Every structure is written in C-alpha cells, then in structure tokens.
N, C-alpha and C positions, 0 to 999 in steps of 0.2 A: 455787331455791337451797337447798343443803343447810344444815342447822343447824350452828352452831359445834361442837356436841358430836360430830356426825358427822365433821367434819374432824379433831377431836382424836382420835377413835377410829381414823381411818385413818392419822394421822401417824406413829406408831411404825414401821409397815411401810414408809412412804415413806423416812423418815430412815435406818432400818436398812439398807434396800436400797442407798441412796446410799453409805453408808459401806462396806457389804460389797463393792460393785463396785470402789470406789476402793482398798480394801485388797487386792483380788485383783490389780488392775493393779500396785500397788506391789510385790506379792510376785512377780509374773511378770516385771516389768521393773524390777528394783531400780536399774538405772542411769538410769532415766528421770528427767529433771528436770522437776518440776512447779512451776507459778507460785506464788510466795509461800508455800511450805511451809517453815517454819524448819528442821525436822529430819525426815528421811524417816521415816514411820511414826507421827509424833506427831499429824498432822492429816489429815483426809480432805478432799480437794478435790472440788468438785461440778460446777462450771459446764460443763466440757467432757465430763462423763460423761452429761449429760442426754440427748443424742441417742441414746446407747447404751441408756439406761434406757427410752426410749420403745419400744424393741423388746423389753423384758423384761416381759411382761404380768402376771407374778405379783406384781410388787412393790407395786402399789397396787390390786390386785384389781378390775381393770376400768376404772380411771381413767387408764390409761396415755396415752390421747390428750389428756388435759387436765392434764398434769403441772404446767405452769406455773401454771395457775389453782388447782389443788389446793394446791400448796405455798404459793402466795401467800395464799390464803384461810386456810390452816392457820396461817400466821404471824400473820395478823391476828386469828385466833380464839383463839390459845393464848398466854397469858403466858409459858409455859415456853419456847416456841420463839422468842418475841420476845427472850428473854434469851440464846438461843443464836445466833441469826442477827444479826450485828452488822456495822456498817461502821466500821472504824477503832476498834472496841472501845467505841464511845460511843453509837451510836443504832441503832434498828431499821433494817434494810436495806430492807425492803419497805414500800411504800405501796399496792401493788396486786399484780397477778398476773404481773409481768414477771420473767423469769429474769435474775438479775444476772450480771455478769462473774465469772469464776472467782476473781479476786483478792479479791473482797469477801465470799465465802461460806466460812466456816470453822466446823467443828464438831469438838470434841475427841473423841478415842477414848474417854476416860474417861466423858464424858457419855453417849455412845451405849451404852456397856456397861451403864451404870446404867439407861438409859431404855428400851432395846430388847432383849428377850431373844433369844438365839440361836435360830435354827430348830432344832427337835429331831428327831432321826432315831433310830429303833430298827433295828439291824441284827442279825438273828438269825444264830447261827453265825459270830460275828465274832472268835473267838479264834485262828483258824487260816486259812491259805489265802486264798481270795478275800475272805471276809468280813473278815479282819484288814486286808487292804490297803484295802478299802472304808472301814472305820472310820477308818483313818489319813488317807486322802485327804479324807473328809468333814469330819473335825475340822480338818484343815489349811485347808479351805475356809471355815471359820467356823461350822460346825454343832456343836451340842451332841450328842455321840454316846452313845447308850445301847448299850453293849457287852453282848452276850449270849453265853453258852457254858456248857458243862458243867465245863470245867477251870478251877478257881479260880486256880491258879498262872499259867496263860497269860493269863487275864483281867486279873489284877492287873499282870502285866508290860506288857500292852498299855496299860492305864490309865496306868501310869507313863510309857510312851513318849509318849503323847499329851499328857499334862500337862507333861512336860519340854519339849515342843516348843511350849508355849503354848496348847494346845487344851483343850477342855472335854469331859469324858467321865465316865460312871459305868458300873460293871460290875454286871450282874444275872445271877447263876448260875441256871440252870434246866435240867432234863433234859426235853426235848420228847418223850421216849418215854413221858411221863406226862401225861395230860390234866389231872390235878390240879395238877401243877407248871406246866403251861402257863397254867392259870387264875390261879395264884398270881403268875406273871410279869406277866400282864395287870393284875391287881389292884394290884400294886406300882407299875407304870408309871402307871396311872390315879391312884393316890393321891399320887404324888410329882411329877407333871407336869401342868400345867394345859393344855398343848397338845402336839400331836404332828403334825409337818409332813410326815414321810416315814416309811414303813414298808417295809423291805426284808426280805422273807422269803427268807433265804439258807440257813438251816440245813438240813442233809441228810446222809444216809449213802449210800454207794455200793452197788455190786452185791455186795460181799463177796468178789469174786474167784471163781476157778474152784473148784468143790467147796463153795461156801458153802451152808449149810443154812438152812432156814426158821427165823426167830426171831419172837418176839412181844413186843409192848410190855407195860408193866405193866398195861394195860387189856385185854390179850388179843388185840389186833389185830396183823395182820401188820406187822412192825417198820418196813419201808420206807414202807408206806402211812401208818403212824401218824406217823412223824417227818417225812418229806418232804412229806406233804400234809395230814394231818388236824390236826396241831398248828398249822400255818400257817392253816388254815381257821378253827380255833377262836380263835386269837390275833387274827386280822384282824377277826372278828365282834365280839369283845369290845372291841377298840380302835376300831372304826369310828365310834362316836359322838364320840370325842375327835378323830379325824381330820376328821370333818365340821365340827366346831366350830372347827377350825384352818384352814379352807379359805382358799386353795386348797392341798390336800394331795395326795400321791401314794402309791400302793401299787405296789411293784415285786416281782414274784415271779420268783425265779431258777429257771428250769425247765431243760429240756434238749431237744436235738434228738432224743435217744433216747426215743421214745414208743411205747407198746404199748396197744392198745385194751383197755378195761375189760370184763371178763366179770362181769356183776353176779350170776351164779350161782356165781362162784368168786372173788369180789373179794379174799378174804383168802388166796387161793392155797393152800388146804389140799390141792389136787390139782395135779399138774404144776408144782411150784414150780421156779423158777430165779431166781437173784439178779438177772440182767439183766432178766427180765420184771417182777419186783417193783419194781425201780428205775424202769423205763421206764413202767409204768402209773401209778406215783405221780407222775411228772413230767407225764404227760398230764392227770392229775387236777388238777394245779396250773394248767395252761393252761385247762382247762374252767372251773375256779372263777374264774379271772381274767376270762374272757369274761362270766361271770354277773355279777360285780361291776361290770364296765363297762356292762352293759346296765341295771343297777339304779341306779347312782349318777350324778347330774348331773356331767359331767366338769369343769365349772367349779368344783365343790366338791371332789370327790375323783376323781382319775383312777386307773385300774388297768390295768397292762400287764405283760407277761412277756417273758422272753427266754432264749435259749440263748447264754450269754455268749461262750464259745469252746470249741473242741474239745480234749478231753483236756489241760486245763491242768496245769501242774506243781504238783499239790496232793497232800496226803496221801491223799485219797479215790482219786485216779487211781492212785497208786503202790500202794496196798493192793489195788487190783483187778488188779494185775499188768500194767498197760498202760504203754507208753512214752509219756511226755508229748509232745504235739505242738504245744503253744502255751504261752505264759507267763501267769501270773496277771495281769500288768499289762495284757495285751490284753483279758482278760475284764473286768477292773475298768473299763477305759475304756468298754466297752459298757454296763455297768451304770450307771456314773456319768452317761453321756449320757442314758439313759432316766430316771434319777432326778432330774436337775437341769438337763438340757439345754433350751435355748430351743426347739429344734425339736419337743420333745414336750410343751411347755406346752399344757394343754387337750386333749391327745390321749389317748384311752383305748381299751382293748380291742385293742391291737396285740400281735402276737407277732413278736419279732425274732430273727434269727440273726445274732449279733454286733450290728452297727449297721444291718442291712438288714431291712426288712419281709419276712416270710417266711410260708409256709403251714404251719400245724400239722397234726397228724394229722386226718383227716376227722371222727373222732368228736368232736373239739372243737367242731365246727360243728353237731352234732346236738343240737337243743334238748331233745328227749325224753331223750337220754342224760344231758345236763347236769342236767336236772330230777331224774332218778333219783339221780344222784350227790349233788346238793344235799340231796335229801330224806333220803338215807341218812346224809349227813354231819351234818345237824342232829340226827338221832336218836342217832348214835354219840357226839356231843358233849354230849348232854343239853340242847340248845337248842330253842326253839320256832321253827319255820320254816313256810314256805308248804306247803300240802297238795299232795300229788302228784296231779295230774289224770289 
C-alpha cells in the first residue's frame, strides 16, 4: 500500500485531469445538461467522466486502472481533499474506494485553479501561421502557453487574444538564428517555470523562394540548418531535464515531407547551394534528431515524435516561397494537436507522421551511423558535451 504522502503527491494530477476533461465537455457541448450543476461552468462534475478518464493514461501516471482506489485513498489521506469532496456540503463523501454517484461529487473551478497548475507548453515560432493557431488552441484547451517569436508586436497581440479569451500565456521573444539567444530563451523558461509538459519545436524558415541566396546565422552556420534544426536541438537538450521532471511529457518536432539527405562533407552548403536543399536537409535533420531522442528516453517519461503537418499550408512561409497554398493551417494544426495531446499517441515515441498517418521518412533517418554523426556534430556546434563518435 502506498504511503499517504504518495497519494497526496499524485492527487493534483488526478483532480486537475478530472476538471480539465469536464471543462472540455462543457466547452464542446454547451447545451449539455449535467446533473446537479447550478450554473454551467461553475462546477466540474466527475462521476460520469470516470469511464472516459480510465482511457486517459497520462492523468495519473500509470494508476489509471485503479482510479477508484487511488481517489478514495487520496481523500482519506489528504485533509485538503476531504474538505473539497463533500456530501450535501456537510460530511466527507468517501469512507473507502468506491466511486460515488455524480450528484455527490463537486469541486469548484476556483479551488482547482489554486490547487493544480495548468500543464505548460512551449511552442516555438508561435506568433504567425501554424504556431499561432497551435498556441490559441492549446490555451483554449486549458494549457498555459509559452509563446515564442521574433516579432514582439505580433507576440503581444497573440498574448492579448489568448488572455481576452480566458486563457493563460506568456510571450518570450528570441531570435533562434542565434545560439546565444536560444540559450537565453531556455534559461528564462527554466528560471520562471518549475515544470514543462510539452515542447513543440515549430519555428522555422522556408526555402527563400526562387533565386534565394545562401545566408548564415549569427554563429556563421547555414541559416536554415541553424534555425530549423540546430536551435531546436539546443533548446530541447537544455529543457530536457525539466521535461523529464514533469513526466509524462511530450516533444513534438514539426518537420516536413520535403527531406534531402545530409552530405556531411558539405553540411553548411558552401557548395551547390539551393534554398530547397537547405530547407529539406534541415527538416530531415529534425527527423533524425527525433528518432535519437526516442531511442534515448523512456517513453513513459518523455516521448518524442515528429510530423509533416500538411502540404503547402496557407502560411507566410509558403507564400514567400512563391507557392500556391494547397491546404489550410487548420488542417496542419489538427495533426500537430493530435500528436501533442491525443490519446492515441500517449506513450508512443519515435514515430514520423504525414498528417495523422504513420509514414516512412527518408532512408537516412533510419541510418544509425548517419544519426550518430549528426548528433556528434550538433553537440559540438552547440558547445555541449555529448557522446563520443564511435
């Protein structure tokens, strides 16, 4: 039998998840009449959501098959919860581990807000396009969103949108073309937040269009490799301890179906440069890095997966490349959100998706020696200590 302290430690996740699911149902089905709820949105009902919660493995970190026992023992172990879970407002509801009828279990939204912090997500490149929609949707779903972007004005606008809609967000400006700025972003997030439940590496720049010329980052690296891949590699490595401490957590890398094999003798494309090649090799590098993370990390602690969200979404990046959009940002966002928070991907790691379907990446992504060379070089370029190249 677990000690009372262990139940108390698990309790915030249990109660927060119960409230979160109920809140989503109320938002999705506002016309739904729930038993004994005085005013819609003021109280979270629980009883009839328990069956659904049993299929949500993340909410009590492996205790999902014992929900009734867990909650019952938590109530008995915690004076705080005894004060929350009442029958008729007078006496504790539980004397054991039996789940009560819905009409007897009420917990106020205000208590949950004070007791259980929102899951925290960092979405890079979230002031425009796909990232902007992801930030809005994640905030609407109850997550505390860390907005990132270069443009302070767009960031502040999005921040105001989210807060006006009742969501929680903060804006962190940073130019990922600089490894120093990337480090500063990571340092700020680590300093200001005790947990991080989800990291979406979405920031990127496109091909530059026809006639685009080779550019370099502030560190002298080929620009698309630096922004689309190397910054995300560094950010992920710096934030990884916090993600692991917040288990179960997820890493989602927004890659592309446009992939080009890495030539390690010309990785910075000082020869035979093209914007398409630069973009496509940076995206393949993202996939390779994702597979390495998945093989390194226990998936029950931190999962890492990647995807091509949709083809030629209607974004600034696509339009600047001179391409006619072929899909909407909403379609891409649906795919990313499914991978980021969907039940079907709970505990799943190391997958590459095309939209919402499992797909096959470029063959080089499955070449362990190529991945090892890329990782070794990435650690060196970022000034991190990493595994030796065998």
